[in-house]
TORKOL-4160 file (C-alpha; in steps of 0.2 Angstrom, whole numbers, padded with zeros to 4 digits, m for minus):
446
<pt num="1" X="m0052" Y="0049" Z="m0210"/>
<pt num="2" X="m0038" Y="0036" Z="m0213"/>
<pt num="3" X="m0042" Y="0025" Z="m0229"/>
<pt num="4" X="m0041" Y="0006" Z="m0226"/>
<pt num="5" X="m0025" Y="0005" Z="m0236"/>
<pt num="6" X="m0016" Y="0017" Z="m0224"/>
<pt num="7" X="m0024" Y="0009" Z="m0209"/>
<pt num="8" X="m0017" Y="m0008" Z="m0217"/>
<pt num="9" X="0001" Y="0000" Z="m0218"/>
<pt num="10" X="0001" Y="m0002" Z="m0237"/>
<pt num="11" X="0010" Y="0012" Z="m0248"/>
<pt num="12" X="0000" Y="0026" Z="m0255"/>
<pt num="13" X="0006" Y="0036" Z="m0269"/>
<pt num="14" X="0002" Y="0055" Z="m0269"/>
<pt num="15" X="0003" Y="0061" Z="m0288"/>
<pt num="16" X="0005" Y="0080" Z="m0293"/>
<pt num="17" X="0018" Y="0092" Z="m0296"/>
<pt num="18" X="0030" Y="0093" Z="m0281"/>
<pt num="19" X="0043" Y="0105" Z="m0273"/>
<pt num="20" X="0054" Y="0105" Z="m0257"/>
<pt num="21" X="0070" Y="0110" Z="m0252"/>
<pt num="22" X="0084" Y="0097" Z="m0246"/>
<pt num="23" X="0093" Y="0112" Z="m0240"/>
<pt num="24" X="0094" Y="0131" Z="m0242"/>
<pt num="25" X="0093" Y="0136" Z="m0260"/>
<pt num="26" X="0111" Y="0137" Z="m0267"/>
<pt num="27" X="0118" Y="0141" Z="m0286"/>
<pt num="28" X="0107" Y="0137" Z="m0298"/>
<pt num="29" X="0107" Y="0123" Z="m0311"/>
<pt num="30" X="0105" Y="0123" Z="m0329"/>
<pt num="31" X="0089" Y="0118" Z="m0328"/>
<pt num="32" X="0086" Y="0136" Z="m0316"/>
<pt num="33" X="0080" Y="0126" Z="m0301"/>
<pt num="34" X="0094" Y="0131" Z="m0285"/>
<pt num="35" X="0104" Y="0117" Z="m0279"/>
<pt num="36" X="0095" Y="0110" Z="m0262"/>
<pt num="37" X="0079" Y="0112" Z="m0270"/>
<pt num="38" X="0070" Y="0097" Z="m0279"/>
<pt num="39" X="0055" Y="0099" Z="m0291"/>
<pt num="40" X="0045" Y="0086" Z="m0301"/>
<pt num="41" X="0033" Y="0094" Z="m0312"/>
<pt num="42" X="0024" Y="0076" Z="m0314"/>
<pt num="43" X="0029" Y="0070" Z="m0296"/>
<pt num="44" X="0024" Y="0055" Z="m0283"/>
<pt num="45" X="0026" Y="0057" Z="m0265"/>
<pt num="46" X="0025" Y="0038" Z="m0258"/>
<pt num="47" X="0017" Y="0037" Z="m0241"/>
<pt num="48" X="0017" Y="0023" Z="m0228"/>
<pt num="49" X="0012" Y="0021" Z="m0210"/>
<pt num="50" X="0013" Y="0039" Z="m0209"/>
<pt num="51" X="0031" Y="0041" Z="m0216"/>
<pt num="52" X="0039" Y="0046" Z="m0231"/>
<pt num="53" X="0042" Y="0031" Z="m0241"/>
<pt num="54" X="0051" Y="0040" Z="m0257"/>
<pt num="55" X="0048" Y="0053" Z="m0268"/>
<pt num="56" X="0053" Y="0056" Z="m0287"/>
<pt num="57" X="0046" Y="0058" Z="m0303"/>
<pt num="58" X="0028" Y="0048" Z="m0308"/>
<pt num="59" X="0033" Y="0039" Z="m0322"/>
<pt num="60" X="0050" Y="0028" Z="m0314"/>
<pt num="61" X="0041" Y="0026" Z="m0298"/>
<pt num="62" X="0026" Y="0022" Z="m0301"/>
<pt num="63" X="0034" Y="0010" Z="m0314"/>
<pt num="64" X="0045" Y="0001" Z="m0303"/>
<pt num="65" X="0030" Y="0001" Z="m0288"/>
<pt num="66" X="0017" Y="m0008" Z="m0296"/>
<pt num="67" X="0003" Y="m0009" Z="m0290"/>
<pt num="68" X="m0003" Y="0001" Z="m0276"/>
<pt num="69" X="m0016" Y="0015" Z="m0271"/>
<pt num="70" X="m0012" Y="0032" Z="m0282"/>
<pt num="71" X="m0022" Y="0048" Z="m0276"/>
<pt num="72" X="m0021" Y="0058" Z="m0293"/>
<pt num="73" X="m0019" Y="0078" Z="m0288"/>
<pt num="74" X="m0013" Y="0082" Z="m0306"/>
<pt num="75" X="m0014" Y="0100" Z="m0308"/>
<pt num="76" X="m0010" Y="0106" Z="m0290"/>
<pt num="77" X="0005" Y="0108" Z="m0278"/>
<pt num="78" X="0012" Y="0097" Z="m0265"/>
<pt num="79" X="0023" Y="0106" Z="m0252"/>
<pt num="80" X="0030" Y="0102" Z="m0235"/>
<pt num="81" X="0018" Y="0105" Z="m0220"/>
<pt num="82" X="0023" Y="0124" Z="m0215"/>
<pt num="83" X="0032" Y="0127" Z="m0197"/>
<pt num="84" X="0027" Y="0141" Z="m0187"/>
<pt num="85" X="0039" Y="0143" Z="m0176"/>
<pt num="86" X="0032" Y="0157" Z="m0165"/>
<pt num="87" X="0014" Y="0160" Z="m0161"/>
<pt num="88" X="0002" Y="0163" Z="m0146"/>
<pt num="89" X="m0013" Y="0153" Z="m0145"/>
<pt num="90" X="m0021" Y="0164" Z="m0131"/>
<pt num="91" X="m0022" Y="0178" Z="m0143"/>
<pt num="92" X="m0034" Y="0171" Z="m0155"/>
<pt num="93" X="m0048" Y="0185" Z="m0149"/>
<pt num="94" X="m0037" Y="0200" Z="m0151"/>
<pt num="95" X="m0029" Y="0198" Z="m0167"/>
<pt num="96" X="m0031" Y="0212" Z="m0176"/>
<pt num="97" X="m0035" Y="0225" Z="m0163"/>
<pt num="98" X="m0033" Y="0241" Z="m0166"/>
<pt num="99" X="m0017" Y="0252" Z="m0166"/>
<pt num="100" X="m0005" Y="0252" Z="m0153"/>
<pt num="101" X="0012" Y="0247" Z="m0152"/>
<pt num="102" X="0022" Y="0234" Z="m0142"/>
<pt num="103" X="0019" Y="0237" Z="m0123"/>
<pt num="104" X="0004" Y="0247" Z="m0123"/>
<pt num="105" X="m0006" Y="0232" Z="m0134"/>
<pt num="106" X="0002" Y="0219" Z="m0121"/>
<pt num="107" X="m0008" Y="0230" Z="m0108"/>
<pt num="108" X="m0024" Y="0234" Z="m0119"/>
<pt num="109" X="m0026" Y="0218" Z="m0126"/>
<pt num="110" X="m0017" Y="0202" Z="m0122"/>
<pt num="111" X="m0015" Y="0204" Z="m0103"/>
<pt num="112" X="m0035" Y="0205" Z="m0101"/>
<pt num="113" X="m0038" Y="0191" Z="m0114"/>
<pt num="114" X="m0024" Y="0178" Z="m0107"/>
<pt num="115" X="m0033" Y="0182" Z="m0089"/>
<pt num="116" X="m0049" Y="0172" Z="m0095"/>
<pt num="117" X="m0038" Y="0155" Z="m0097"/>
<pt num="118" X="m0041" Y="0153" Z="m0077"/>
<pt num="119" X="m0056" Y="0144" Z="m0086"/>
<pt num="120" X="m0049" Y="0128" Z="m0092"/>
<pt num="121" X="m0065" Y="0126" Z="m0104"/>
<pt num="122" X="m0063" Y="0140" Z="m0113"/>
<pt num="123" X="m0043" Y="0136" Z="m0114"/>
<pt num="124" X="m0051" Y="0119" Z="m0121"/>
<pt num="125" X="m0062" Y="0129" Z="m0133"/>
<pt num="126" X="m0049" Y="0142" Z="m0137"/>
<pt num="127" X="m0035" Y="0128" Z="m0141"/>
<pt num="128" X="m0046" Y="0118" Z="m0154"/>
<pt num="129" X="m0051" Y="0133" Z="m0163"/>
<pt num="130" X="m0032" Y="0139" Z="m0163"/>
<pt num="131" X="m0026" Y="0122" Z="m0169"/>
<pt num="132" X="m0040" Y="0118" Z="m0183"/>
<pt num="133" X="m0035" Y="0136" Z="m0189"/>
<pt num="134" X="m0017" Y="0131" Z="m0192"/>
<pt num="135" X="m0021" Y="0115" Z="m0201"/>
<pt num="136" X="m0033" Y="0123" Z="m0212"/>
<pt num="137" X="m0017" Y="0135" Z="m0216"/>
<pt num="138" X="m0007" Y="0120" Z="m0220"/>
<pt num="139" X="0003" Y="0124" Z="m0204"/>
<pt num="140" X="0009" Y="0107" Z="m0196"/>
<pt num="141" X="0022" Y="0109" Z="m0185"/>
<pt num="142" X="0022" Y="0126" Z="m0171"/>
<pt num="143" X="0030" Y="0133" Z="m0158"/>
<pt num="144" X="0018" Y="0141" Z="m0147"/>
<pt num="145" X="0018" Y="0152" Z="m0130"/>
<pt num="146" X="0003" Y="0148" Z="m0119"/>
<pt num="147" X="m0003" Y="0158" Z="m0104"/>
<pt num="148" X="0004" Y="0158" Z="m0087"/>
<pt num="149" X="m0010" Y="0145" Z="m0082"/>
<pt num="150" X="m0001" Y="0127" Z="m0084"/>
<pt num="151" X="m0018" Y="0121" Z="m0089"/>
<pt num="152" X="m0018" Y="0131" Z="m0103"/>
<pt num="153" X="m0004" Y="0122" Z="m0110"/>
<pt num="154" X="m0010" Y="0104" Z="m0104"/>
<pt num="155" X="m0026" Y="0109" Z="m0114"/>
<pt num="156" X="m0017" Y="0114" Z="m0131"/>
<pt num="157" X="m0005" Y="0100" Z="m0130"/>
<pt num="158" X="m0021" Y="0087" Z="m0128"/>
<pt num="159" X="m0028" Y="0091" Z="m0143"/>
<pt num="160" X="m0013" Y="0094" Z="m0153"/>
<pt num="161" X="m0009" Y="0076" Z="m0149"/>
<pt num="162" X="m0026" Y="0070" Z="m0154"/>
<pt num="163" X="m0022" Y="0078" Z="m0170"/>
<pt num="164" X="m0006" Y="0070" Z="m0170"/>
<pt num="165" X="0003" Y="0087" Z="m0176"/>
<pt num="166" X="0021" Y="0091" Z="m0170"/>
<pt num="167" X="0019" Y="0105" Z="m0158"/>
<pt num="168" X="0030" Y="0114" Z="m0144"/>
<pt num="169" X="0022" Y="0123" Z="m0130"/>
<pt num="170" X="0026" Y="0131" Z="m0115"/>
<pt num="171" X="0018" Y="0140" Z="m0100"/>
<pt num="172" X="0022" Y="0159" Z="m0100"/>
<pt num="173" X="0034" Y="0163" Z="m0085"/>
<pt num="174" X="0030" Y="0180" Z="m0078"/>
<pt num="175" X="0034" Y="0186" Z="m0060"/>
<pt num="176" X="0034" Y="0205" Z="m0062"/>
<pt num="177" X="0026" Y="0219" Z="m0072"/>
<pt num="178" X="0011" Y="0213" Z="m0077"/>
<pt num="179" X="m0008" Y="0210" Z="m0070"/>
<pt num="180" X="m0007" Y="0199" Z="m0051"/>
<pt num="181" X="m0019" Y="0187" Z="m0062"/>
<pt num="182" X="m0005" Y="0184" Z="m0074"/>
<pt num="183" X="0010" Y="0181" Z="m0063"/>
<pt num="184" X="0018" Y="0167" Z="m0055"/>
<pt num="185" X="0033" Y="0166" Z="m0043"/>
<pt num="186" X="0051" Y="0161" Z="m0049"/>
<pt num="187" X="0049" Y="0144" Z="m0038"/>
<pt num="188" X="0029" Y="0141" Z="m0045"/>
<pt num="189" X="0035" Y="0144" Z="m0062"/>
<pt num="190" X="0049" Y="0132" Z="m0061"/>
<pt num="191" X="0037" Y="0118" Z="m0054"/>
<pt num="192" X="0024" Y="0119" Z="m0066"/>
<pt num="193" X="0036" Y="0119" Z="m0080"/>
<pt num="194" X="0046" Y="0105" Z="m0073"/>
<pt num="195" X="0028" Y="0095" Z="m0074"/>
<pt num="196" X="0025" Y="0099" Z="m0090"/>
<pt num="197" X="0041" Y="0091" Z="m0095"/>
<pt num="198" X="0038" Y="0077" Z="m0085"/>
<pt num="199" X="0021" Y="0075" Z="m0093"/>
<pt num="200" X="0023" Y="0079" Z="m0109"/>
<pt num="201" X="0042" Y="0080" Z="m0118"/>
<pt num="202" X="0044" Y="0067" Z="m0130"/>
<pt num="203" X="0025" Y="0063" Z="m0128"/>
<pt num="204" X="0021" Y="0056" Z="m0147"/>
<pt num="205" X="0024" Y="0071" Z="m0157"/>
<pt num="206" X="0024" Y="0086" Z="m0144"/>
<pt num="207" X="0038" Y="0095" Z="m0135"/>
<pt num="208" X="0039" Y="0108" Z="m0121"/>
<pt num="209" X="0047" Y="0125" Z="m0121"/>
<pt num="210" X="0054" Y="0135" Z="m0106"/>
<pt num="211" X="0045" Y="0150" Z="m0110"/>
<pt num="212" X="0050" Y="0167" Z="m0101"/>
<pt num="213" X="0040" Y="0179" Z="m0109"/>
<pt num="214" X="0051" Y="0193" Z="m0111"/>
<pt num="215" X="0064" Y="0199" Z="m0100"/>
<pt num="216" X="0053" Y="0213" Z="m0093"/>
<pt num="217" X="0041" Y="0202" Z="m0085"/>
<pt num="218" X="0055" Y="0190" Z="m0077"/>
<pt num="219" X="0064" Y="0194" Z="m0062"/>
<pt num="220" X="0083" Y="0189" Z="m0062"/>
<pt num="221" X="0078" Y="0174" Z="m0051"/>
<pt num="222" X="0065" Y="0170" Z="m0063"/>
<pt num="223" X="0077" Y="0170" Z="m0078"/>
<pt num="224" X="0091" Y="0161" Z="m0068"/>
<pt num="225" X="0079" Y="0147" Z="m0063"/>
<pt num="226" X="0072" Y="0145" Z="m0082"/>
<pt num="227" X="0091" Y="0143" Z="m0087"/>
<pt num="228" X="0093" Y="0130" Z="m0072"/>
<pt num="229" X="0080" Y="0121" Z="m0082"/>
<pt num="230" X="0088" Y="0122" Z="m0099"/>
<pt num="231" X="0104" Y="0115" Z="m0093"/>
<pt num="232" X="0094" Y="0100" Z="m0083"/>
<pt num="233" X="0084" Y="0097" Z="m0100"/>
<pt num="234" X="0096" Y="0100" Z="m0114"/>
<pt num="235" X="0082" Y="0092" Z="m0125"/>
<pt num="236" X="0068" Y="0104" Z="m0121"/>
<pt num="237" X="0065" Y="0120" Z="m0131"/>
<pt num="238" X="0067" Y="0139" Z="m0124"/>
<pt num="239" X="0057" Y="0152" Z="m0132"/>
<pt num="240" X="0056" Y="0170" Z="m0128"/>
<pt num="241" X="0055" Y="0188" Z="m0137"/>
<pt num="242" X="0070" Y="0198" Z="m0139"/>
<pt num="243" X="0073" Y="0215" Z="m0149"/>
<pt num="244" X="0058" Y="0217" Z="m0154"/>
<pt num="245" X="0053" Y="0236" Z="m0150"/>
<pt num="246" X="0065" Y="0252" Z="m0145"/>
<pt num="247" X="0053" Y="0256" Z="m0129"/>
<pt num="248" X="0053" Y="0238" Z="m0124"/>
<pt num="249" X="0073" Y="0237" Z="m0127"/>
<pt num="250" X="0074" Y="0254" Z="m0116"/>
<pt num="251" X="0064" Y="0247" Z="m0101"/>
<pt num="252" X="0074" Y="0230" Z="m0102"/>
<pt num="253" X="0091" Y="0242" Z="m0099"/>
<pt num="254" X="0082" Y="0249" Z="m0085"/>
<pt num="255" X="0080" Y="0234" Z="m0077"/>
<pt num="256" X="0096" Y="0223" Z="m0081"/>
<pt num="257" X="0110" Y="0239" Z="m0081"/>
<pt num="258" X="0124" Y="0226" Z="m0080"/>
<pt num="259" X="0118" Y="0217" Z="m0096"/>
<pt num="260" X="0128" Y="0224" Z="m0112"/>
<pt num="261" X="0111" Y="0220" Z="m0122"/>
<pt num="262" X="0094" Y="0214" Z="m0122"/>
<pt num="263" X="0101" Y="0196" Z="m0129"/>
<pt num="264" X="0115" Y="0196" Z="m0115"/>
<pt num="265" X="0100" Y="0195" Z="m0101"/>
<pt num="266" X="0097" Y="0179" Z="m0108"/>
<pt num="267" X="0114" Y="0175" Z="m0112"/>
<pt num="268" X="0120" Y="0177" Z="m0093"/>
<pt num="269" X="0108" Y="0165" Z="m0087"/>
<pt num="270" X="0111" Y="0151" Z="m0101"/>
<pt num="271" X="0098" Y="0152" Z="m0111"/>
<pt num="272" X="0105" Y="0153" Z="m0128"/>
<pt num="273" X="0111" Y="0138" Z="m0135"/>
<pt num="274" X="0102" Y="0127" Z="m0149"/>
<pt num="275" X="0082" Y="0122" Z="m0146"/>
<pt num="276" X="0081" Y="0140" Z="m0142"/>
<pt num="277" X="0069" Y="0151" Z="m0151"/>
<pt num="278" X="0072" Y="0170" Z="m0151"/>
<pt num="279" X="0055" Y="0178" Z="m0157"/>
<pt num="280" X="0058" Y="0196" Z="m0168"/>
<pt num="281" X="0077" Y="0200" Z="m0167"/>
<pt num="282" X="0074" Y="0216" Z="m0175"/>
<pt num="283" X="0087" Y="0228" Z="m0165"/>
<pt num="284" X="0100" Y="0215" Z="m0163"/>
<pt num="285" X="0118" Y="0223" Z="m0166"/>
<pt num="286" X="0132" Y="0213" Z="m0174"/>
<pt num="287" X="0139" Y="0206" Z="m0157"/>
<pt num="288" X="0123" Y="0199" Z="m0152"/>
<pt num="289" X="0120" Y="0191" Z="m0172"/>
<pt num="290" X="0136" Y="0183" Z="m0168"/>
<pt num="291" X="0134" Y="0176" Z="m0152"/>
<pt num="292" X="0117" Y="0170" Z="m0159"/>
<pt num="293" X="0126" Y="0161" Z="m0171"/>
<pt num="294" X="0138" Y="0153" Z="m0160"/>
<pt num="295" X="0125" Y="0146" Z="m0148"/>
<pt num="296" X="0116" Y="0139" Z="m0162"/>
<pt num="297" X="0101" Y="0149" Z="m0156"/>
<pt num="298" X="0089" Y="0154" Z="m0168"/>
<pt num="299" X="0081" Y="0169" Z="m0172"/>
<pt num="300" X="0062" Y="0170" Z="m0177"/>
<pt num="301" X="0055" Y="0183" Z="m0190"/>
<pt num="302" X="0040" Y="0187" Z="m0187"/>
<pt num="303" X="0034" Y="0200" Z="m0201"/>
<pt num="304" X="0016" Y="0205" Z="m0200"/>
<pt num="305" X="0017" Y="0208" Z="m0181"/>
<pt num="306" X="0033" Y="0219" Z="m0184"/>
<pt num="307" X="0024" Y="0228" Z="m0198"/>
<pt num="308" X="0007" Y="0229" Z="m0189"/>
<pt num="309" X="0014" Y="0234" Z="m0173"/>
<pt num="310" X="0027" Y="0246" Z="m0181"/>
<pt num="311" X="0041" Y="0239" Z="m0172"/>
<pt num="312" X="0054" Y="0238" Z="m0187"/>
<pt num="313" X="0063" Y="0229" Z="m0201"/>
<pt num="314" X="0073" Y="0214" Z="m0198"/>
<pt num="315" X="0089" Y="0212" Z="m0205"/>
<pt num="316" X="0093" Y="0196" Z="m0217"/>
<pt num="317" X="0109" Y="0204" Z="m0224"/>
<pt num="318" X="0116" Y="0206" Z="m0207"/>
<pt num="319" X="0109" Y="0189" Z="m0203"/>
<pt num="320" X="0117" Y="0181" Z="m0216"/>
<pt num="321" X="0134" Y="0190" Z="m0212"/>
<pt num="322" X="0133" Y="0182" Z="m0195"/>
<pt num="323" X="0127" Y="0165" Z="m0200"/>
<pt num="324" X="0114" Y="0166" Z="m0187"/>
<pt num="325" X="0099" Y="0154" Z="m0189"/>
<pt num="326" X="0083" Y="0163" Z="m0197"/>
<pt num="327" X="0065" Y="0155" Z="m0197"/>
<pt num="328" X="0048" Y="0164" Z="m0197"/>
<pt num="329" X="0033" Y="0165" Z="m0187"/>
<pt num="330" X="0017" Y="0172" Z="m0188"/>
<pt num="331" X="0016" Y="0179" Z="m0170"/>
<pt num="332" X="m0003" Y="0178" Z="m0172"/>
<pt num="333" X="m0010" Y="0191" Z="m0162"/>
<pt num="334" X="0002" Y="0202" Z="m0164"/>
<pt num="335" X="0003" Y="0195" Z="m0181"/>
<pt num="336" X="m0012" Y="0197" Z="m0192"/>
<pt num="337" X="m0012" Y="0181" Z="m0201"/>
<pt num="338" X="m0012" Y="0162" Z="m0199"/>
<pt num="339" X="m0004" Y="0159" Z="m0215"/>
<pt num="340" X="0012" Y="0155" Z="m0218"/>
<pt num="341" X="0009" Y="0162" Z="m0237"/>
<pt num="342" X="0005" Y="0179" Z="m0231"/>
<pt num="343" X="0018" Y="0177" Z="m0219"/>
<pt num="344" X="0032" Y="0173" Z="m0230"/>
<pt num="345" X="0024" Y="0189" Z="m0242"/>
<pt num="346" X="0026" Y="0202" Z="m0230"/>
<pt num="347" X="0044" Y="0194" Z="m0226"/>
<pt num="348" X="0049" Y="0196" Z="m0243"/>
<pt num="349" X="0042" Y="0215" Z="m0244"/>
<pt num="350" X="0052" Y="0218" Z="m0227"/>
<pt num="351" X="0066" Y="0211" Z="m0236"/>
<pt num="352" X="0063" Y="0222" Z="m0253"/>
<pt num="353" X="0063" Y="0238" Z="m0240"/>
<pt num="354" X="0080" Y="0233" Z="m0233"/>
<pt num="355" X="0089" Y="0231" Z="m0252"/>
<pt num="356" X="0087" Y="0212" Z="m0252"/>
<pt num="357" X="0076" Y="0201" Z="m0264"/>
<pt num="358" X="0071" Y="0186" Z="m0257"/>
<pt num="359" X="0068" Y="0173" Z="m0271"/>
<pt num="360" X="0053" Y="0159" Z="m0272"/>
<pt num="361" X="0064" Y="0146" Z="m0266"/>
<pt num="362" X="0069" Y="0157" Z="m0252"/>
<pt num="363" X="0055" Y="0158" Z="m0246"/>
<pt num="364" X="0047" Y="0140" Z="m0249"/>
<pt num="365" X="0065" Y="0136" Z="m0237"/>
<pt num="366" X="0058" Y="0151" Z="m0223"/>
<pt num="367" X="0041" Y="0143" Z="m0222"/>
<pt num="368" X="0045" Y="0125" Z="m0221"/>
<pt num="369" X="0064" Y="0117" Z="m0219"/>
<pt num="370" X="0071" Y="0133" Z="m0211"/>
<pt num="371" X="0060" Y="0130" Z="m0196"/>
<pt num="372" X="0064" Y="0111" Z="m0195"/>
<pt num="373" X="0081" Y="0115" Z="m0193"/>
<pt num="374" X="0079" Y="0127" Z="m0180"/>
<pt num="375" X="0068" Y="0115" Z="m0170"/>
<pt num="376" X="0082" Y="0102" Z="m0174"/>
<pt num="377" X="0069" Y="0090" Z="m0183"/>
<pt num="378" X="0076" Y="0092" Z="m0201"/>
<pt num="379" X="0077" Y="0073" Z="m0202"/>
<pt num="380" X="0059" Y="0072" Z="m0199"/>
<pt num="381" X="0050" Y="0087" Z="m0205"/>
<pt num="382" X="0053" Y="0101" Z="m0218"/>
<pt num="383" X="0057" Y="0089" Z="m0232"/>
<pt num="384" X="0053" Y="0073" Z="m0239"/>
<pt num="385" X="0066" Y="0062" Z="m0237"/>
<pt num="386" X="0063" Y="0043" Z="m0234"/>
<pt num="387" X="0058" Y="0040" Z="m0215"/>
<pt num="388" X="0053" Y="0058" Z="m0213"/>
<pt num="389" X="0034" Y="0061" Z="m0206"/>
<pt num="390" X="0021" Y="0064" Z="m0221"/>
<pt num="391" X="0016" Y="0080" Z="m0215"/>
<pt num="392" X="0012" Y="0090" Z="m0232"/>
<pt num="393" X="m0001" Y="0101" Z="m0242"/>
<pt num="394" X="m0010" Y="0101" Z="m0256"/>
<pt num="395" X="m0011" Y="0117" Z="m0265"/>
<pt num="396" X="m0023" Y="0123" Z="m0277"/>
<pt num="397" X="m0018" Y="0134" Z="m0290"/>
<pt num="398" X="m0036" Y="0139" Z="m0295"/>
<pt num="399" X="m0041" Y="0141" Z="m0276"/>
<pt num="400" X="m0046" Y="0162" Z="m0281"/>
<pt num="401" X="m0048" Y="0169" Z="m0300"/>
<pt num="402" X="m0033" Y="0180" Z="m0297"/>
<pt num="403" X="m0022" Y="0167" Z="m0293"/>
<pt num="404" X="m0028" Y="0156" Z="m0305"/>
<pt num="405" X="m0026" Y="0169" Z="m0320"/>
<pt num="406" X="m0007" Y="0172" Z="m0314"/>
<pt num="407" X="m0002" Y="0156" Z="m0312"/>
<pt num="408" X="m0009" Y="0150" Z="m0331"/>
<pt num="409" X="0004" Y="0163" Z="m0337"/>
<pt num="410" X="0019" Y="0159" Z="m0325"/>
<pt num="411" X="0034" Y="0152" Z="m0336"/>
<pt num="412" X="0041" Y="0142" Z="m0323"/>
<pt num="413" X="0038" Y="0135" Z="m0307"/>
<pt num="414" X="0049" Y="0147" Z="m0299"/>
<pt num="415" X="0036" Y="0163" Z="m0305"/>
<pt num="416" X="0021" Y="0152" Z="m0300"/>
<pt num="417" X="0028" Y="0148" Z="m0284"/>
<pt num="418" X="0031" Y="0168" Z="m0281"/>
<pt num="419" X="0013" Y="0171" Z="m0287"/>
<pt num="420" X="0008" Y="0158" Z="m0273"/>
<pt num="421" X="0017" Y="0165" Z="m0259"/>
<pt num="422" X="0011" Y="0183" Z="m0266"/>
<pt num="423" X="m0008" Y="0180" Z="m0268"/>
<pt num="424" X="m0011" Y="0165" Z="m0258"/>
<pt num="425" X="m0018" Y="0163" Z="m0243"/>
<pt num="426" X="m0028" Y="0149" Z="m0232"/>
<pt num="427" X="m0040" Y="0145" Z="m0249"/>
<pt num="428" X="m0025" Y="0137" Z="m0257"/>
<pt num="429" X="m0021" Y="0125" Z="m0246"/>
<pt num="430" X="m0035" Y="0110" Z="m0252"/>
<pt num="431" X="m0028" Y="0097" Z="m0241"/>
<pt num="432" X="m0017" Y="0097" Z="m0226"/>
<pt num="433" X="m0009" Y="0080" Z="m0221"/>
<pt num="434" X="m0002" Y="0076" Z="m0205"/>
<pt num="435" X="0007" Y="0058" Z="m0205"/>
<pt num="436" X="m0002" Y="0056" Z="m0221"/>
<pt num="437" X="m0019" Y="0060" Z="m0215"/>
<pt num="438" X="m0029" Y="0074" Z="m0221"/>
<pt num="439" X="m0034" Y="0084" Z="m0207"/>
<pt num="440" X="m0040" Y="0100" Z="m0215"/>
<pt num="441" X="m0059" Y="0097" Z="m0214"/>
<pt num="442" X="m0066" Y="0097" Z="m0196"/>
<pt num="443" X="m0068" Y="0080" Z="m0188"/>
<pt num="444" X="m0083" Y="0076" Z="m0176"/>
<pt num="445" X="m0073" Y="0065" Z="m0162"/>
<pt num="446" X="m0069" Y="0080" Z="m0152"/>
């Protein structure tokens, strides 16, 4: 529950070690901290009315601010809330389904599970679990795929609104190559997406995404319809999948023989722009990456899913060379963990296999501010700047014996943060604040 001082609009100070990124990490300073990273060994995050008032060293701020409520979390770490830029709420019950690759996995597990979302009560119950699991793992912002049923998105957004989360969601558009119970038409998909936009776009912290599942399950007419919506509503998001798996790419080539590449299928209908989120991007070529960069579309790297489904290894160096925006997503249920700590740990390992070593601050940036930038909301989330929404996590170094022991011998915050990413999971999140209110523990007013 919100404290009396918060409800009265009085500022509160959260005292702890604090680290966040003001921009992508740059060259290291004399203290070893990269440009763009701000670290306070003993810091204070001041929150008022759900927003950041200021952040800085505890001694200086507390002396200047005078009498205010101080919540003492010294010995822990405050980081911004995590941003999951690609996840499927209907796949709660198929996570960790054994051992196939993408197209067979969809047919065997995902499509049967998604048909049950025609039942509104099932959609609501699953959405409650899904959102609580995000919060338990410290994820305060997410871009979410619903099913083809509009009501699955309505249910999800209603529950997210009650939690005051920042959430983007869309109704899956699929008018071919899927079970009849999961297909719409170009016309019905457009009208239902339009209805979601009219109801939810800009409502509190909620947004809608135009969501063709992937090119295989949408006819040219449906993709053109999605492009029309994208032009009519530039403020909404676009989310889909691209270049995840070799068999998928081959199928797209057969369905769209006139397109230069898988990405070009979307480009031809106007679906590449800012606020467009493209899941996976494992097998893009240099032309595609450059086109992503030129249009402002973001690649969402989904490491646990790419490893679990055997899809391939994302190339960070090639992405950097093209200036393609990159953030990360869990891709549950193809992904195997809701935890962004686990997701970032696997991103590190994939980069290692490609000869790239991501540092602790690079990983922090990927899990927080990079997602905010891809979503075009870096003025509101992902870092602790004055006026930003107060979404943040309090991390407990003692959550497991291994992390506690490893942290105790760490010589720098970089070493300690890296150990957290490699060894941490949901147990490390001792509190998850949304607009200044801790929502980690289950509430009873649902």
